[in-house]
C-alpha positions in Angstrom: -10.9 -11.9 -15.9 -8.9 -8.5 -15.3 -6.1 -8.5 -13.1 -7.0 -5.1 -11.5 -9.7 -2.4 -11.1 -8.8 0.8 -9.8 -12.3 2.1 -9.2 -14.0 5.6 -8.9 -10.6 7.6 -9.1 -10.1 11.1 -10.4 -8.0 9.8 -13.2 -5.3 12.3 -14.7 -4.0 11.0 -18.1 -0.5 12.8 -17.8 -1.1 14.4 -20.9 -2.5 17.7 -19.2 -6.3 17.0 -19.8 -8.8 17.9 -17.2 -9.5 14.6 -14.8 -12.4 12.4 -15.3 -14.0 10.2 -12.6 -13.6 6.6 -13.8 -12.6 3.1 -13.3 -9.2 2.0 -14.8 -9.0 -1.7 -15.8 -5.6 -3.4 -15.9 -4.7 -6.8 -17.5 -1.2 -8.3 -18.2 0.5 -5.1 -17.2 -1.5 -2.6 -19.2 -4.2 -0.5 -19.3 -7.5 -1.9 -20.9 -10.2 0.4 -20.1 -10.8 3.8 -18.8 -14.6 4.4 -17.8 -17.0 2.3 -16.2 -15.8 -1.3 -15.8 -18.3 -4.0 -15.0 -16.0 -7.1 -15.8 -14.8 -9.1 -12.7 -11.3 -8.7 -11.6 -8.9 -10.6 -9.4 -8.3 -7.3 -7.2 -10.5 -4.0 -6.9 -9.3 -1.0 -5.3 -11.9 1.5 -4.0 -10.3 4.8 -5.0 -13.1 7.2 -4.4 -12.0 10.6 -3.2 -8.3 10.0 -4.6 -6.6 10.8 -7.4 -4.7 8.4 -9.9 -2.0 9.7 -12.2 0.9 7.9 -14.1 4.1 7.0 -12.0 6.5 9.8 -11.8 9.5 9.7 -14.4 12.8 10.5 -12.8 15.4 11.4 -15.3 18.2 11.9 -13.0 19.3 9.2 -10.4 22.4 7.2 -9.4 20.9 4.0 -8.7 23.6 2.2 -10.6 25.4 0.4 -7.6 22.5 0.2 -5.3 20.1 -1.8 -7.6 22.7 -4.6 -7.6 21.8 -5.4 -3.9 18.6 -3.7 -3.9 15.9 -4.4 -6.4 13.5 -2.0 -4.8 15.5 0.9 -5.7 14.3 2.4 -2.5 13.2 4.8 -1.5 11.9 6.0 -5.0 9.1 3.5 -5.5 7.5 4.4 -2.2 7.7 8.2 -3.3 5.7 7.5 -6.8 8.6 7.0 -9.0 8.0 4.3 -11.4 10.4 5.0 -14.3 14.2 6.0 -13.3 17.3 6.8 -15.6 20.8 5.7 -14.1 24.2 6.6 -14.9 23.7 10.5 -14.8 26.7 12.9 -14.9 28.8 10.2 -16.5 29.0 8.1 -13.2 28.2 4.4 -12.7 29.9 1.0 -12.6 29.8 -0.3 -16.2 31.7 -1.0 -18.2 34.4 -1.9 -15.6 37.0 -4.5 -16.1 37.6 -6.5 -13.2 40.9 -5.1 -11.9 39.5 -1.5 -11.6 36.5 -2.4 -9.6 37.8 -0.9 -6.5 39.2 2.2 -8.3 35.7 2.6 -9.7 34.1 2.4 -6.4 36.4 4.5 -4.7 35.6 7.3 -7.0 31.9 6.8 -6.6 32.0 6.9 -3.0 33.2 10.4 -3.1 31.4 11.8 -5.8 28.2 10.3 -5.0 28.7 10.6 -1.1 28.1 7.1 -0.4 29.7 4.9 2.1 33.0 3.1 0.4 32.6 0.0 2.7 28.9 -0.3 1.9 29.9 -0.2 -1.8 32.6 -2.8 -1.5 30.4 -5.1 0.3 27.3 -4.5 -1.5 28.0 -4.3 -5.2 27.1 -7.7 -7.0 29.8 -7.9 -9.8 28.5 -10.1 -12.6 29.6 -8.2 -15.4 32.4 -6.2 -17.1 31.1 -4.7 -20.2 28.0 -2.6 -20.5 25.9 -5.2 -22.0 26.6 -7.5 -19.3 25.5 -5.2 -16.8 22.1 -4.6 -18.7 21.9 -8.4 -18.4 22.5 -8.3 -14.7 19.7 -5.8 -14.5 17.4 -8.3 -16.1 18.2 -10.8 -13.7 17.8 -8.6 -10.7 14.4 -7.6 -11.8 14.1 -4.3 -10.4 11.0 -2.7 -8.8 11.2 0.2 -11.2 11.3 0.6 -15.2 15.3 1.3 -15.5 17.3 3.0 -18.4 21.0 3.7 -18.0 23.3 6.1 -19.5 26.7 5.3 -21.1 28.9 7.3 -18.6 32.0 9.4 -19.5 33.9 9.1 -16.3 33.2 5.1 -16.3 34.5 4.6 -19.8 37.6 6.8 -19.3 38.7 4.7 -16.3 37.8 1.5 -18.1 40.0 2.7 -20.9 42.8 4.7 -19.0 42.6 3.1 -15.4 43.5 5.6 -12.6 45.4 7.8 -15.3 41.8 8.7 -16.4 42.1 11.0 -13.4 45.6 12.3 -14.0 45.8 13.1 -17.7 43.7 15.6 -19.7 44.5 14.2 -23.0 43.8 10.7 -23.9 45.9 9.2 -26.7 44.4 8.6 -30.2 44.2 4.9 -29.4 42.5 5.5 -26.0 39.9 8.0 -27.6 39.3 5.4 -30.2 38.5 2.6 -27.4 36.2 5.1 -25.6 34.1 6.0 -28.7 34.1 2.2 -29.3 32.6 1.6 -25.7 30.0 4.4 -26.1 29.0 2.6 -29.5 28.8 -0.8 -27.8 26.8 0.8 -24.9 24.4 2.3 -27.3 24.0 -0.9 -29.1 23.5 -2.6 -25.8 20.2 -0.5 -25.1 21.9 2.7 -23.3 19.4 5.7 -23.2 22.3 8.0 -24.3 25.7 9.3 -23.0 26.3 11.5 -19.9 29.5 13.5 -18.7 30.3 16.2 -16.3 32.7 19.1 -16.3 31.4 20.2 -12.9 34.2 21.3 -10.3 31.7 19.9 -7.4 32.6 16.3 -8.9 35.8 15.0 -7.0 37.0 11.5 -6.8 38.8 9.5 -4.3 42.0 10.8 -2.6 41.4 14.4 -4.0 41.7 13.2 -7.5 39.2 14.8 -10.0 36.7 12.6 -11.5 38.0 11.5 -14.8 35.6 13.6 -17.1 36.0 16.6 -15.6 39.8 16.9 -16.7 38.8 15.5 -20.3 39.3 18.2 -23.1 36.4 19.6 -25.1 37.8 17.8 -28.3 37.3 14.4 -26.2 33.6 15.2 -25.4 32.8 16.2 -29.1 34.3 12.8 -30.1 32.2 10.9 -27.6 29.0 12.6 -28.1 29.4 12.3 -31.9 28.8 8.8 -31.6 25.3 9.7 -30.7 25.0 11.7 -34.0 26.7 9.0 -35.9 24.1 6.3 -34.6 21.3 8.9 -34.7 20.1 7.7 -31.1 20.2 8.6 -27.6 20.2 11.8 -25.6 23.2 13.8 -24.1 23.2 14.9 -20.3 26.1 17.0 -19.0 26.7 18.5 -15.5 28.6 21.7 -16.6 30.6 24.0 -14.4 32.6 27.1 -16.0 33.2 24.8 -18.9 30.5 23.3 -21.2 28.7 26.7 -21.5 25.1 26.8 -23.0 27.0 28.1 -26.2 29.0 24.8 -26.5 26.1 22.6 -25.5 24.0 24.2 -28.1 26.9 23.6 -30.6 27.1 19.7 -29.5 23.1 19.6 -30.0 23.3 21.2 -33.4 26.2 18.9 -34.6 24.7 15.7 -33.1 21.0 16.5 -33.8 20.4 14.8 -30.4 18.4 16.1 -27.4 20.8 17.7 -24.9 20.5 18.6 -21.4 22.4 20.8 -18.8 22.5 20.1 -15.3 24.3 22.4 -12.9 24.0 24.4 -9.8 24.7 27.5 -12.2 21.0 27.0 -13.3 19.6 26.9 -10.0 18.2 30.1 -8.1 20.9 32.0 -6.1 20.3 34.8 -4.1 23.9 36.4 -4.6 23.4 36.2 -8.3 19.7 36.0 -8.6 19.6 36.4 -12.6 22.3 33.8 -13.3 20.2 30.8 -13.1 17.4 32.3 -15.4 20.2 33.3 -18.0 21.0 29.7 -18.6 17.3 28.9 -19.4 16.9 31.8 -21.7 20.1 30.9 -23.6 18.8 27.5 -24.0 15.1 28.8 -25.1 17.1 30.7 -28.0 18.7 27.4 -28.7 15.3 25.8 -29.0 14.2 28.8 -31.3 17.2 28.0 -33.6 16.1 24.4 -33.7 18.8 23.0 -31.4 17.2 20.8 -28.6 18.7 22.2 -25.4 17.2 22.0 -22.3 17.8 22.4 -18.4 17.2 19.6 -15.9 15.4 21.3 -13.0 15.1 20.9 -9.3 12.0 21.9 -7.7 13.4 21.8 -4.2 15.9 23.9 -2.1 19.4 22.1 -2.5 20.3 21.3 1.1 23.0 18.9 2.6 23.4 17.5 6.0 27.1 17.1 6.5 29.7 16.7 9.1 33.5 18.0 8.8 34.5 14.2 8.9 33.1 14.3 5.4 32.7 18.0 4.2 31.3 17.1 0.6 29.9 20.5 0.1 33.3 22.3 0.8 35.4 20.0 -1.4 35.5 22.2 -4.6 37.5 24.9 -2.6 41.3 24.2 -3.1 41.9 24.7 0.7 40.2 21.4 1.1 42.6 19.4 -1.1 44.5 18.1 1.8 41.2 17.2 3.4 40.2 14.9 0.5 43.2 12.7 0.8 43.4 12.8 4.6 42.5 10.1 6.9 40.0 11.0 9.8 42.5 11.3 12.3 44.3 13.8 10.3 41.4 16.1 10.1 41.6 18.0 13.2 45.1 19.0 12.7 44.3 20.6 9.1 41.2 22.3 10.5 43.1 23.9 13.5 45.9 25.1 11.0 46.1 28.8 10.6 47.3 28.4 6.9 44.4 26.2 6.0 41.9 28.8 7.5 43.6 31.7 5.7 43.3 29.6 2.4 39.9 28.9 2.9 39.0 32.7 3.6 40.9 33.4 0.3 38.8 30.8 -1.4 35.4 32.3 -0.1 36.5 35.7 -1.4 36.5 34.7 -5.0 34.6 31.3 -5.3 34.9 29.3 -8.4 31.8 29.1 -10.7 29.3 26.5 -10.3 30.4 25.5 -7.0 28.0 24.6 -4.0 29.2 26.8 -1.2 29.7 30.6 -2.2 30.6 31.7 1.3 27.1 32.8 2.5 27.3 31.6 6.2 23.7 32.6 6.8 22.7 29.5 4.5 24.5 27.1 6.8 22.9 26.1 10.4 23.9 23.9 13.1 21.6 20.9 12.5 22.7 18.4 15.7 25.3 18.8 18.0 26.6 15.8 19.8 27.7 17.7 23.1 24.3 18.3 25.1 26.0 21.7 26.3 25.8 23.2 22.6 22.0 21.9 22.2 21.0 25.6 22.2 23.1 26.3 19.2 20.8 23.8 16.8 19.1 25.7 14.3 21.5 28.8 14.6 23.1 30.0 11.6 27.0 30.1 11.2 26.7 33.8 10.6 24.6 34.3 13.8 27.1 32.0 15.8 30.2 34.1 14.5 28.4 37.3 15.6 27.6 36.0 18.9 31.2 35.0 19.5 32.6 37.8 18.0 34.8 35.8 15.6 35.2 35.2 11.7 32.6 32.7 10.6 35.3 30.2 9.3 36.7 30.2 12.9 33.3 29.9 14.3 32.4 26.9 12.1 35.5 25.2 12.3 35.7 25.5 16.1 32.4 24.3 17.0 33.0 21.1 14.8 36.4 20.8 16.7 35.0 21.2 20.1 32.8 18.2 19.1 35.3 15.8 17.6 34.0 16.7 14.2 30.7 15.1 14.8 28.4 18.2 14.4 25.9 17.9 11.8 25.5 21.1 9.9 22.6 21.9 7.2 23.7 23.8 4.1 20.8 25.3 2.3 22.5 26.7 -0.8 20.2 27.1 -3.9 16.5 27.3 -4.8 15.8 28.7 -1.6 13.1 31.5 -2.9 9.8 30.4 -4.4 9.9 33.6 -6.1 13.2 32.7 -7.8 12.3 29.3 -8.3 8.9 29.6 -9.9 10.0 31.2 -13.1 12.7 28.3 -13.7 10.1 25.8 -13.0 7.6 27.4 -15.5 10.3 28.1 -18.2 9.8 26.5 -21.7 13.7 25.1 -21.3 12.8 23.4 -18.1 12.3 19.6 -17.5 11.4 19.0 -13.9 13.3 16.3 -12.4 16.8 16.0 -10.7 16.4 13.8 -7.7 20.1 12.5 -7.4 18.3 9.2 -5.8 20.7 6.7 -5.2 23.4 9.3 -4.2 24.6 11.7 -1.5 23.0 9.2 0.8 24.7 10.6 3.9 23.8 14.4 3.0 20.4 14.5 1.6 17.6 12.9 -0.1 15.5 14.6 -2.7 13.8 11.2 -4.4 10.6 12.6 -3.3 10.8 15.6 -5.4 7.5 14.7 -7.4 5.4 14.4 -4.2 6.9 17.7 -3.1 6.0 19.2 -6.4 2.4 18.0 -6.1 2.2 19.5 -2.3 4.2 22.7 -2.7 4.0 24.0 -6.1 0.5 22.7 -7.0 -1.4 22.6 -3.6 0.2 25.0 -1.5 1.4 27.9 -3.9 -1.0 27.4 -7.0 1.8 28.0 -9.3 0.6 25.0 -11.3 -2.8 23.0 -11.6 -3.0 19.5 -10.7 -3.4 18.2 -14.3 -0.5 20.4 -15.5 1.7 19.7 -12.7 1.2 15.9 -13.3 2.1 16.6 -17.0 5.3 17.9 -16.0 6.2 15.0 -13.7 5.3 12.3 -16.1 4.6 12.5 -19.9 6.8 15.6 -20.5 10.0 14.1 -19.1 9.4 10.5 -20.5 8.9 12.4 -24.0 12.0 14.8 -23.6 14.3 11.4 -23.1 12.5 9.7 -25.7 11.2 7.0 -23.6 8.2 5.3 -25.3 4.7 4.8 -23.8 5.7 5.8 -20.1 4.2 8.8 -18.2 0.5 8.4 -19.2 -2.6 6.8 -18.3 -4.1 5.9 -21.8 -5.9 2.5 -23.0 -2.9 0.3 -24.1 -0.3 2.1 -22.0 1.7 0.3 -19.4 0.1 0.5 -16.0 2.3 2.6 -14.2 0.5 4.5 -11.8 0.4 6.7 -8.5 -2.8 6.5 -6.6 -2.8 9.6 -3.9 -4.7 12.1 -1.9 -4.2 15.6 -3.2 -5.0 17.2 -0.1 -2.4 15.5 2.1 0.3 14.1 -0.5 3.8 15.2 0.4 7.1 13.9 2.0 8.5 13.8 5.4 11.7 15.3 6.3 14.9 13.7 5.6 15.1 10.4 8.1 18.3 8.6 8.8 18.1 4.8 8.2 20.9 2.1 8.9 20.3 -0.2 6.2 23.0 0.0 3.6 25.3 -3.1 3.4 27.2 -3.3 6.5 24.8 -1.2 8.5 25.8 2.0 7.0 23.6 5.1 7.2 21.6 7.0 4.7 18.9 9.5 4.6 15.6 8.8 3.3 12.1 10.3 3.1 8.7 8.9 3.7 5.6 9.4 1.5 2.5 11.1 2.8 -0.8 10.8 1.3 0.2 8.0 -1.0 -2.3 5.1 -1.2 -0.4 2.7 -3.7 2.1 2.5 -6.5 1.9 0.2 -9.4 4.7 -0.8 -12.0 3.4 -2.4 -15.0 0.2 -3.3 -13.2 1.8 -4.8 -10.3 1.5 -3.0 -6.6 5.3 -2.1 -5.3 4.3 -0.1 -2.5 0.8 0.4 -0.6 1.9 3.8 0.8 3.3 2.3 4.0 5.2 -0.8 3.0 7.1 -2.3 0.0 5.4 -5.5 -1.3 7.4 -8.5 -1.1 7.5 -9.5 -4.8 9.6 -12.7 -6.1 10.4 -10.6 -9.1 10.1 -6.8 -9.6 7.9 -5.7 -12.2 10.2 -3.1 -13.7 11.4 -3.4 -17.2 14.9 -2.7 -18.3 14.4 -0.3 -21.1 16.6 -0.5 -24.2 14.4 0.9 -26.9 13.7 4.6 -27.3 12.0 6.8 -29.7 14.2 8.4 -32.3 
């Protein structure tokens, strides 16, 4: 007897072929038939009028900490994701010697916008090495198929301690230890190596994240392990360093697929051609036989933030004092005339690759705490400044100060124009992903990027056919990251599936939830038009609720295509 039949769906194979109306039979976690199925099954789902596709493959997540206390890895399964890659940008929690646990989590709390107390309370430490972390994941039994990067900042901290955020140059002995840790992680099943040179990636107390101060020579030595082993992919969050030329050189040397992730590749109305130029340079590298791609976001990059935790501003040097200040010290900093002048100077010549470039029409008043200010909600800071006849910096800071820094602002910084974003999504150097799921929990939730893509870029704008859009979310990212079998509905494939209504599929607006350890708040999105999500043939979400499973059906992935 079969375990499951999905009956009468429009079946999209994830490979770009036209859909077929068919039954899909599942037994022991795999697809056994596609067509007319007459055998009995333990469960039959009537899917007439619905579409069935492979589960979404999310190549860019940060669930490294959350998965230790939340095996559902919410909200991603609800949003159609069935495979997730952790440890992006070189941030994570393994390997981690026990004495450095607090250091690791303090850095993570800032760079990934997570409540520190939630991390200190929630992370379950049953590991020190990368191999032990992978073993813990298997014990956790996550709902999603899970792959993990070996991370540069993690490994630098494990070897150098807090000095990893202080010294750009590692000693030869320290570099040898780091290379050994990359090698050990790859042997334990890491999908590859990830790093960051991004100026937006700050650590605890104003210190830089370790990888961001590392030398190019160190980066080349660590990525060289991938070439030495002829395994793994390389992912890099770039800034003004690690240019496409340097990244191509690494791809050429290691012969490994290489991926850029940076706001510099997003559409920016101030420099509209800059993002596309990155894609074109990657395409030129591809033409030279060097596998260099861009991890591409299909959504506007927006952040919900307050000046109690102004993540989006921290890459400006004026905010160095803010990074290390206690909450009660912040009002005095923000009132200080010297701070305001320094901030204005920063905005006159912003560093490349930072989030906020000084365009005040891209920051809105989201929610006010004082009822007398309710009329300001939805107003841009540029408009507020004009209304009050003051400089935008002063309008911004004074409003926040008048509400004890509790004003919620919404920054809409990049990818704000369909006309600007569409060429990036369609570019041959593009891989559509970049949810950041599991991070930036208090500012944003882009975990539903796949459902948004199906709603906006397929149904609403028609930039992609449904079959092609599904391919871009499933088999293509799986193949790019050398993940075998995933992202396709074919006989013999794992039954990772998303059942949905193409006419209504989408995501809700960001919603606050107080469900982190200790009751801390995060932003989530809810699915729309989703009728079921299965991982390895087991339903994990019914479109409304998570299934209460004794063990999650996700596999911890540790073998990848060459």
